[in-house]
N, C-alpha and C positions, 0 to 999 in steps of 0.2 A: 243852353237852350236858346232857340231863335227868338227874336222879337215876336210877340204874340200875333202880329199881323203878317209876318212872313210865312210863306207856304212852301211845301214840297209837292210838286205835281207828280202824280203817279199814273202813267198811262199803261194800258195793257188789257188783260181780259177780266171779265166777271163771269163766273160759271158756277153751276151746281156740280159739286164733285161727288162721284160715286166711287168710294174707296173700297177696293177689293183686296183682301189679304190671301195670298196663296201660301199654304204651309209646306212649301217645297222649294226647289231651286230650278229656275228656268233652264240652266245649263244641263240638268239631268234629263230634260225632255226635248231638247233641241239638238239634232245631230248636224254639226257644221257641214258635212259633206252632202247633206240633203236639204240645205237651206234654200236651194232653188225651187224646191217643191215642198213648202212647209205646210204641215197639217197637224196641229196640236190642239189639245184641249186641257184646260187647267181647272181643277175642281176647287171652288172657292168656299171657305167655311163661313165667312162673314162679309157683309156689305153694309155700307152706311152712307147716306146722302148728307153732305155738308155744304156750307157756303164756301166758295173758293174763287179761283182765278188769280192770276198773278197780281193784277192791280188791287184786288180786294185784299189779298193776303199781305202784301207789302204795306198798304195803307193801314190795315188793322194793327200791325206791329208798330208802325210809326206812331199811331195814336196811343198805344200802350206806353210808348216811350216819351209821351208828352209833346209830340209835334203836331202840326196842323196840315195833314196831307189832304190833297184834293184828288179824287178819283176821276180820271178821264177815260171813259169806256162806253159800252153800250149794253143794254139789257132788254128783255122782252116782256110779253104780256103776263108772264108768270113770276114777275120779279117782286111781288108784294112782300113775301116773307123775308127775302134778302134785304129789301129796302128798309123794312122795320128793324132788322138786325143792325144795319148801318146807322139808322137814326138813333137806335138805343145806345150805340157807342159814340154818338155825336160826330160821325164822319161826314165831311163835306161831299155832297153828291150832286152839286150843280153842274158838274161836267159829264154826267151820265145821260146818254141819249136813250130814250125809251122807244123801242120799235114795236108797235102794237100788233102787227100781224105775224110775229115770230116769237118763239120761246127763247129764253136765255140759254146761252151755250152750256153744254154739259160735257164734263170730262169723266171718263171711266178709267180709273187709275188702278192697275194691278201691280202689287208689290210682292216679291218673293223673300225668302229667308235671308238672302244676301243684300237686301235693300235695292235690288235691281227693279226697274219699273218699266212697264209697258202701258202706254196711255192711248186711248182712242178718244178723240175729241170730236163731238158733234157741234159743228160751227154755229148753226142757227144765226143768232144776232151777231156773232163775232165775224160773220161774213160781210157785214155792212159797216162801213166806216162811221165813226162817231162825229167826224167833221172837225178835226183839230186844225186850227188856223190862227193867224195873228189876232184877229178880233176875239176869238174864243179865249185865247191865252191871256190877253190883256185884262179880261174880266177878273182874273185872280191875282193881279199885282197887289203888293210886291211879292216877288217869288225869290226864294233862296236858291233852290236847284230843282232838277227834275230827273226822273228815271223813265226810260223808254223800255218797258218790259214786254214780253211776248204777248201779242194780241193781233188785231187786224193789221195786215201788212201795210196797207195804205196809211193807216193811222201811225204806225211805227215810223215810216219814212217822212210823212208830213210833220210829225212831232219833232223829229231831229232837225229838219230843215227850218221849221219855225223857231226852235230854240236858238239855232245858230244866227238867224236873222235878228232875233231880239236880244242876243248875247246872254241867254239864260244858260248857265252851266248845266250839263245833263250827263247822265250815265247811260250807256248803251247796254242792253241786256237782251240779246236776241233769243237765247234759250231754245225752246222747242220749235221756234220758227226758222232756225238755221237751215234745215233742209229745203224749206220753201223759198228762202231768199237767194237771189242770184249773187254772183261774186260782186257785181256792180252795186247791187242794193246793200250788201254788207259793207262795202266801202263807204257808201253814202251815210249809213247808220253810224259807223264807228269813227270815221274821219271827223275830227273836230270835237269829239266827245271828251269830257273830262276824264272818263274812265270806262272800262269794259268789264262787265261781270260775266262769268261763265263757270261751269264746272270743268273738270279735267277732260271729260269726253268731248264736251262742246268746244273746248279750247283746241283740241286736236282737229276737230271737224272744221272749225273756222280757218285754221292755218292751211288745211288741205284744200278747202273750197276756194280760198283766196290765193292759194299758191304763194304763201308768204311766210315770214318768220317772226319770232318774238320781237327781235330787234326792229323790224320794219313796222310792226304793229305799234310799237312804242313811239314811233314817229307820228303816227296817226292820232294817238290818244295818250294822255299823260300817265295813266296807270292801268294795269290789268290785274283784276282780282280773280283768282282761280280757286274754287272750293274743291276739296278733296274728300268729302264725306267724313268718315271717322278719322281720317288722317289729318284733318284740319284744313288749312287754306294757305295760299301763298300770294303775296302781293308783289308785283313787279312795278318798279317806278324808277325810270332813268337807268342807272347802273346798279340799283339796289334790288335785292331779293329778300323779302321779309316773310319768314315762316311763322305761322300762327297755329298752335295746337288746338284741337277740338276740345270742347268742354264736356266732361264726363256726364252722361245722362243717368238718371235714377233707373229708368226702365225704357227700353226701346219698344214703343208701341207701333209707330208708323212714321217713316221718314218724310212723307209727303208734306210739303210746305216749309221744310227746313231751309231750303235755298232762298225763298222769298223772305223769311225771317232774318236770315243772314244779311241780305241786302238792306233791310230796314235798319238793322243794328249798325251797319257800316255808315249809312247816311246820317244816322243820329250822331255817330262819333264825329263826322265831318262838321255837323251843325254845332258841335261843341268845340270845334277847332282843335281836336285832338291829333296826336301823331297817327300815322297810318297803322302802326303796330297796335296802338291802343284801340283804333277804330276796328281792326280785325278781331281783337280780343272781345270787345263788346258784341260784335257781330256773331262770334262763336257762342257767346253766352245766350244771346237771344235765340239763335238757331236751335238750341237744345230743347226749347220749350214745346214746339209743335211735335217733335219726335216722341215726347213723353205722353202725347194725347192722340186720340183717334180722330183726325180732322185737322184742317189747317188753321182754323180760327176758334178752336175749342179751348185753347190755353189762355192763361192770364198770368200776369206777374206784377209785382209792385216795384216801380222804378224810382230810384233816388238819384238825382243828377249830382254826380260828384267827380 
């Protein structure tokens, strides 16, 4: 565990998640040869509004693991309930900018039986930068490391540049913002990062958009961690390829939030100075918990540092 005063900075989104479960398969309703003129409707049996967003989810799991995460994000005039939730769990919120004339971002996440997801994100406050800069970051010293997760694009880029100037090790996690980031912006985000988080689809998208290879990416960053859903994850580091199996879940309720939980577990392993394989194993264990619950911050677990 880190020194009590050392912090992990978590930038990204804060959002109200509306999770929608579709009791079918998207593939059965989408005809590939008609994708240019798509018109489909999915009947949803259940919906639920939860606290979410990449920064909120990662920070929540880091707190469960005994760390001191700081959320760097933005929220709106409807943030009171979420703020109370964060306060209840003693999360540091001094890096959250409140925008009074907008509502907090909202994500509508639809999941099918194969755990495929379609997300519609209503930006609202996420469209306004929270103002990450050197002065802001220095308020939270001493800092152990940081993660730049999907959120406002200006925040993502300024966070990466600020961390490089202050020599704060950080992980790039472009995620859902990859389509919105240009090739040059992806290079700015990934180059100089300690590591890159992505799932297998995002990994292919990054390589395609940057017109690059695994080998060239590993020149830009020290490690690449690729999650593979139920197939586990793989960690690329120099000439090594470390495969980590997924941890069996008691019951699959909803996969939303598993990726954010995985990232928190991996960062906790690094804070413990563990090997990369052991970091991945802890990450896989943490990732199983939100899968067993309906919502990204509805789970809890007892952590014993060992």
